[in-house]
N, C-alpha and C positions, 0 to 999 in steps of 0.2 A: 550146590545150594543156591538159593535165591535170596535176594535182599538188595538193599540200596547202599551203594558205596558213598560215604560222605567225604567229599573232597576237602582236604585241609589245604589252605593257602598259608604257608609260613605259620602253621599251627594256629591259624586264626580263621575260623569259619565265619561266614557272613550269610545271614538269612534275610531275604527280602520278601515280605508278605503283607498284603496280597500283591501279586504281580501276574497279570495286569491289574490295574486299579483305576477307580473312577474319581475318587476325591482325596484319598491319602494312602500312603504306604509306609511300612515301618521297616527299618533296617535294624537288625539285631546282630551284635558282635559277640563272639564267644569269650573275648577278652576285653577288658576296659581299654578304651581308646584315649590317647592324650594328644590334643592338638592335631587331630586328624582333619584333613581338608577333603570335602566331598564336592565334586563338580558334577552338574547335570549338563550334559552336552547333547545338542540336537544332531539329526543326521547330517547337517551341513557342516558340522564341526564348531558351531557357535555355542559358547558357554551361556546356558540359560540361567543357572543359579550356582552360586558357590557358598558352601556352608563350612564353617569351622566348628569342629565338634569334639567334645570330650564326654565319655560315658560308655554305656553299653548298648543303648537303644536310641534311635533317632526316628521321628516321625516327619515325613515329607508331605507337604500339602500340595495338591495339584496347582492351586493358585492360578497363574496366568498361562500355564503350560497347555498347549493345544494337544488334542488327541494324537497319538503316534508313538514312535519308538525313540527312546533316549538312551544315552550311555551314561552310567555312573562311573566316575573315576574316583577311586578312594585312595588317598595318598596319606600314609601314616607318618608319624614323627620321625621315622627313620628313612623317609623318602621312598618307601616301598609302595609300588602302585598295583592296585587290584582294579580290574574293569569288570563291570556287570552291565546287563541290559535291563531296562524297565520299559513297560508299555503302559501308556495312559489311554483309557478308553472313554 
C-alpha cells in the first residue's frame, strides 16, 4: 500500500503550516495545550522568542526574525519536549 504515516508524539500531533513561511506561520495541536512554552531558537542556540501558550492553535509572526532556519522547542505542562524546525524566507 501507499500512504503517509502520521507520526504521533505522545498522542499529540503538531502541524506547522506554512513552513517555510514569509510573514507568519501557524502551529496546530491535536489536543488542547495548557501552559505550554514555545521557544524559537536560532542556529547559534540563542533564544529569539519565548511564548507561553494555552489552546490548540498559535500563529507566530516573523517580526524581527531574519530569514533562515530556526528550531521550535515545545515544552508542555508535563515538561515533555518536542523539537521541530521552521524556515523563514
